[in-house]
N, C-alpha and C positions, 0 to 999 in steps of 0.2 A: 426596842421599839414597843410602845404601849398600844396593845390591841383592844383595850377595854372600850366598850361602846360609849359614845359621847352622851353625856347627861343632858336631858332637856330641862330647861328652866321652867319655873312655875308659870310664867307668862306663855311659854310655848305650849305647855300642857293644856292651859285654859283655851288657847287658840285652837289646838287640835280637837279638843272636846267640843268646842263651839261649832267647828266646821263639820264634825261628825254628826252632831245634832241637827245642823242645818240640812245636811243631805237627807236625813230621815224625815224631818218635819216639813221642809219646804214643798216637796212633791205632794205630800198628804194634804197640806193646807191648801195648796193651789187647786188640787182635785176637788176637795170639798167645796171650795169657794165657787169654782166653775159649775159644779153640779147644782148648788143652790141658786146661782145666778141664772142658770138655764130654767130651773123650775119657776123662779120668780118671774122671769120674762114670759114664759108660757102662761102662767096664771094671770099676769096683767093683761094679756091679750084675750084670753078665753073667758075668764070668770065674769067680766061685766056683761057678757051676752048670755049667761046661763039664767033661765027663769028662776025666780026666787023659790018657787015650790020644789024645784029640782036641785037646788043648791044645798049641799050638806051643811055649809056654814050657817045657814039660816036656822037649822034645827039644833045644832050643837053650840051655837053662839061663840064659836072659836074659829080662828083661821087654820085651815087644814092645808099645809103646803103640798103641792103636787096635784091638786084637784083639777086645775085647768089643763095641766099636761096630760093627765090620765084621760080626761074627756076628749082632748084633741087627738090622742092616739086612737081611742075607740071610734071617734068620728071619721078619721082618715081611713081606718080599717073598713068601716061600713061602706064608705064611698068606693073603696077599691073593690069590695065584694059586689056592690051594685053595678059598678062599671064593667064587670065581666059578663053580665047577662045581656040579652038582646035589648031590653027596654032601657037599661042604664047606659048601654053603649050608644044607643040612638040619641039619648039626651046629651051625652058627652060630645058626640059628633056635631049635634046642632049648636052647642055652645062654642065648639072650636070653629065652626063655619062663621059664626058671628065675629070671633076674634080675628079670623083671617081676612076679614073685610076692613079692618082698621089698620091704616098704613103703618103707624109707629108701633102699635101694640102687637101686631102679628109678627114683626121682626123679633121683638123681645121674647114673645111667647114661644116661637119656633126654636130660638136659640136655647132658652132654658129647658124646654121639653127634650130637645136632643141631648143636652148635657146630662139630665137626670136619667134618661133612658139608657145612655151609654154607661153611666156610673153604676146604676142600680139594677140593671138587667142581670138576671141570674146566670144566663148563658154567656155573658160577656167575659172576655178574657183580658179586659183592659186593666193595666197596672197589676197584673198577677205575676209578673216576672221582673227581675232586676238584672242589669247588665253594666258593663264597662265599655266606654268608648274613648278613643284618643282625643282629648280636648284640653286646652285650646291649641296644643301643638303636639307633634309626634313625640312619643315617649312619656307624655303626661296623660294620666287617665282620670276620667270623671265618672261618677256614679249616675246612672240614668234608670228611669222606669219605662218598661216596654209597654207601649200603647197598642201595638199590633202591626199588621201589615199596612203599608201605604195603600190608600184607596182613592177612587175617583180619578180626576185628571192628573193629580200628582203621581199616582201609580202608573197611569198610562204613559206619561212622558218620561219618568225616571226608569221604569222597568224596560222601556224600549232600548236602554243602553246595555241590556243584557245582565243586569244585576238586580236581584230582589231587594227592595227597599223596605225598611222598617221605620215606623213612627215612634220616636222616643221623646220622653220629657226630661229635660235637664233642669233640676231644681237647685236653687242656691242654698247655702248654709248661713244661718241656722233656721231660717223661716222658709219652708218649702211651699209657700202659697203662690209664688210667681216663679216663672222660669222661661225656658226656651223650648219650643216645639221644633224638633230637628228630624230630618229624614236621612237615615244612615244605612249604607249597605249592610245586609245581614251578615256578610262575611267579616265585617269590621267590628262586630259586637261580640264581646265575651260574656256569655250567659253565666249568671251566678246561681248558686243553690239557695241563697238566702231569700226569705219572704219579703214582700213589699214593706211589711211592718218592721222587720229587722233593718231593711235598707233605710227606712225613714228615721229610725233611732240612730243609725250610724251617721246619717246626714245631719240631723238636728244637733247631735252632740259634737259635731265637728271632728268626727273620727275617734272620739274618746270611748264610745260604747260600741265595741265590735262584737257581732254575734259569734257564738261558738261554732266552730267549723270542724266537722269530722270528714276527712276525705273518704270518698266512696271506694270500697274495696272491689277490685276487679274480680269478675266472676271467674272461677277456675275453669280452665279449658280441659275438656275431656280428652284423654289420651286413648287413641284408637290403636289397639295392638296390631302389629303387622302380622300378616298371615304366615304360618310356618312354611319354611322352605321345603320343597319336595325332596324326599330322600332319594339318593341315587339307586339305580337298579343294581 
């Protein structure tokens, strides 16, 4: 029997080299394109409202990418700083009171504000854990992101059954922008050690990119020596 490795044809080598180059270049190119697209989008919104005397492009006579994005970041940071003091908070409350009087606008504003507060709040534990649940049938497991304990009326009605319920988000593959909000008993969730970022990579790649896992070593148990037996008289 001939155990020599099978020789790859010239076309096969070209194909393998092309795929290897594609794996290297495609993520880099897409990242660069998305970055410049975000910068151009921010510049197109902010730059037209910059007074000419404050616009660096007026003095240098060249287009400086990122000017609008930088000004937007500085402006939002200043608004956040002013919104924390008494005067700024009073202005924000007055503006919110006006929005709350508008039937359609107040619904949109309240929903968006609640979403941003939940996602961006520093003390929030939303989507900081990943787990597995049996879905869609017993013996079949799906990856979910843990949102936290069930709250409000949902918690009151479900916890009355004697089981602590958790809110989880079941996202589809490969685009986890939509999914299902599910309330699952805590005892039915297998908590994982992977981070949400690692879980997102596993989900988007369709299971091809699995994070490295090192089992936790059990802490050694201390051995307490038995007291010496009393010697006979």
